[in-house]
Every structure is written in C-alpha cells, then in structure tokens.
N, C-alpha and C positions, 0 to 999 in steps of 0.2 A: 405157360409163360409166367414168370414171376411178376407180381404186381408191385407198384411203387412202395407199398407199406412193407412187404417182405424184403425188398432190396434195402430199405432203410434199416430194418432189423439186422440185416447182414452187415451193413456199414457200422452199426453200433457195436456189434460183436467184434469186428476187426479193430475198431478204435479202442475198445476196452482192452483187448488182448495185446495190441501192438504199440499204441501211441505212447510216446515218451521213452520207448525202449530201443536199445541198440540191436540191430540185426546180427545174429550169430551165424545165420545161414540164409542164402537166397539162391533159388533155383528156378529159372524161368524156362519152361520146356516148350518153347516155340522157336523155330529156326532163327527168326530175325533177332531175337534177344537172348539166345542160348548162352552167349559168352558174357552177358552183363552180370556184374558182381556187385551186389548192394551190401555185402557184408561190411560191418563196421559203421554203417550209417544209421542215424536215428529216425524212426518213423514219427512223423509229425502229427498226422491225423488221417482218418478215413471217413469219407463222406459219400453220400449218394446224391446223384443228380438225375431225377427221373428213375430210369432203370439202370443207370450206369454207376459204377463204383470207382471212386478216385481215392487211391491210397498215396498220400503225399509223404515224400521221403527227403531227408536232409540233402542239401546240395541242389535244390531246385528241380527235383525229379518227381514224377507222378506215375504210379502204376495204374493204368486204366484197364478195367475189365467190365465185361457185360455177360450176364448169365443166360440171356435168351431163353430157350425152352427148358433145358435141364441142367444148366451149369450151377455150381454151388461152391461156397467157401465153408470149410469146417475148421474149427479151432480145437486144438488138443493140448492137454497138459503133458508134461514130460512123462514118458513111459506109457501113455495111454495108447491103445490100439487105434489105428486109423481105420475108419469104417465108411468113408465117403464113396468108395468104389475101388476097383482094381487099380494097381499102380500105373498101368498104361493110360489111365484116364486123367492122371494128375498133370496139370499144366503149370502150376506155380506152387512154390514152397517159400514161406517167409517165417523164419524162426527167431525167437529171442531166447533168453535164458529161461523164461517161465512159460512161454506158449509157442505153439507152432500153428500157423494158419496155412491150410492146404486148399488150393483151388482145383476143383474137378470139372472136367468137360467144359472149360471156358472157351466159347467160340471166338471171343474177342479178348486179347491180352496184348497190351503194348506198353512200352516204357517211353514216356515223353517228358518234355520239359514242362514244369508246372505252369510256366508262362504261356504255354501253348495248349492248355486244357480246352480252350474254346474251339480248337480244331476238332476235338472229339465230341464235345457236347453243345457247341454253340448253335447247332441246328434245332435244338429242342425248344418246344414251346414252354410256357410257364409251368413250373414244377408244382404239382398239387401239394407237396409236402415241403417245399423249399421256400427260402426267403424271397424269391422272385415271383411268387404267385400273384397273378393279376387276372381276376375273373373276366374283366372286360376284354382283355387281349385273347384269353382262351376262347371266349364266346365268338369273337370275330374270326379267329382262326378256324374254329369248328364249322362256321357257316360260309367259309370262303368258296367252297364248291357246292352249290345248292343241289346238284344231282347225285352227289355221293351218298351211298347208304350210311346211315347213322353209325352202325357198328364199325364200319371201316374207318370213318372219321374219328371215332373215339379211340381207336387203337393207333392212330397215326401220332407218334410222339412229337411231331412237328407242330401239332395243334395244341396239345396239352400233355405234359409228361407225367406218366405214372399209372395209366390205366392199362390193365392187361385183359385177358379174355374173360376172367371171372367178373370183374367190375363192369366190363362192357355189357354182359348179359344182364347183370343185376340193375344197372342204370337204365337200360331200355325197359326192363320190367317196371321199375318205379316210375318211369315216364309214361307208361302204358302204351308204348308203341313198339313195333317190331324192329329188330336191328337192320332190316332191309328198307326201312322208310327213308326216302331222300331227305337229307337234313333241311333242305329248303322248304319242306312241307311241315316242319315243326312250327307250332304256334310260338310266337316270340316269348310269352311267359314260360312256356314249357321248356324252351331251349335255355333260357336264363336259369330256370330252376334246376335243370339237369346239371349244369356246371356247378351250381352251389351244392347240389346233392353229392356230386363226385368228391368235392373237397370234404364234405362232412363225413362221408363213408371212410375215406382214407385216414382222416384225422381220428375217427373213432376207433380204428383198428391199429393205429401206428404203435401203440404201447401194449397191445394185447397179443397173447400167444395163439389165440384162436380167432380166426376171422369170422365176422358175422355181418350180414346186412339186414337180418330180420330182428335183431336184438337178442336172439337166443344164443347162448354159448354152451348148450348141452353137448355132451360127448356120447360115445357109443351110438345106439340106434337113433337117439335124438339129434345126432349130428346132421341128419338130413333136413332138419328144420332151421339150420343156421343161415342157409341161403335160400332165396326165393325160387330161383329156377336153375342155376348152374349145377350141373351134375345130377339133376333130378329127372332124367328122362323117364316117361311113363308114370312117374309118381303124381299124385293129385296136387294141384296147385294149392298152396297154403291159404290163398285168398278166395278162389272160386271153386276149387275142386276139379277143374278140368285137367286131363293128363298133360304133363309138360312134354313138349316136343323138342326135337333137336335136328339140326341140319348143318351142313358145312357152309361157312362164310369165309372167304379168303383163306382157305385151307385149314380153318380151325373149326372145331365143333361149337355150335352156337345154340343156345337154349332159349325157349320162349313159351309163354302160356297163350294158347289160342283163344282163351276166354277173356283174358284181361288186357291183351295187347292188340291194338289195331294197326293195320298197315299191311304192305305186301309181304308174302312169304314165298319160299322156293316152290 
C-alpha cells in the first residue's frame, strides 16, 4: 500500500508534467467514463489528499484516482517506451505535446466536478502532509474506539490520512508497543507523541527518493537498515538484536520486535 509521502511524490510528478499544458490525448479505460474526452482542455494542477490523487482540469473537472495496493502513474517523454506494465493494465492516459502520463492498475478512477471533490475525499481525517493537518483532531480520531488495535486505527484514513503499512509498523516500533495493543491502553503522552512522530516521519521523507525511519539512506545490502522493522523478518532488531517477527493484521503483513515492543501479539 503506497504511503502518503509516495502519493505526494506521484502528485508532484503529474503536476510537473501536465500542469499548464493542453491535453492532446485523453483515454479513460473504465466503463463509466470510457466516452469522456478531455482533449483540448488545460490541466490546472495535480495534488494529493492523503492517498488520493486529484488532477484538476479546465472546465471544473477533476480526475480522481487512488493507487491502493499496486496502482501507479508513470510519466513518459515522447518516443519513450512505456514500462509500467502490459497494456491491458492501463486505466488512464493523459498526454500533452511534451509528456504522457499513464495510470496502471488504478482500482479507483473517476471523473467528477471539482466542486464535488469532497464527495471523494471528505471522509478523510487530517492529512499528515496537507494544509489541513491538525494533530489534536488526529489524536481524538485515533482514540475514538479504545478497543481497536493500534495498527488498524493507524491505517484507518478517517482518523488521519497518509499512513500505510510501512509507517504503521515503524510507528508502533517507535512507540515501543505492538500493533495489536488496544489504542485505549496507550499512555496519553505516548499517544500524543505517536501522532507527532507520524508527521515528522512523513515530512522527513516527502522530498527524498529513498524512505527511511532510522536515518540511514544506505543502498544495496545496507538498505535493510533504513527501516526499523518493516520487511525485516528474522533479521536482528537494530536496537536490541532480537529477531524481527511478522504476522497478519487486517490481511496485511505486520512486523514487530518482541524485545522492544510490549503488548499483545497473535
């Protein structure tokens, strides 16, 4: 699942490639909007809202897309080979004279009135990377259901928008609790610090090509030290040396350190 910072990167790429340019081709390959033709309209901007992408187009229209687990937008120069996947996975093509943006495997793609964007994203909690960020509201949302496991509450975009499976695992590690701990059992200072840390992590990675939560941006073999627990099953914890464990939570692989993190486990 893409995280809020990677969705922001995608929005920036789309904005740089398309904003201010006239569309010379538009092809929306979903039944409901297959006949829509945006050719001749100017792209105004492309922005992210949590994990949602909003590409605004002249005439009061917005192309709303969501990447979910494996969707992606790629931008190509004229004559460049498209490498995002086989053609049957293409869901959208937006082309100008200089660039072509191609959306692959997009589970959500809809054309709506810009004035109606709230129908698509109005349910979201405060955006960790957006102008509406409000830590107090995010904290209250997170603690609404005291019995809910922390990991599930962090992934619920209605609480705070932008956290995916990677940051879920990393935030729980940094809070020193397991993702299965009921949020009501978090000490008040820990809960407040968790929200602040979430903001700090996404901000720190919003302009970086390589995501890190440990501070390391090493590549190659050293890439295993960029994250504390995510994707590090059986590897020694970077803090205590205990083997990192993994189990499923809400259909997603979840990672934790049995030495550093307290609370219930599967």
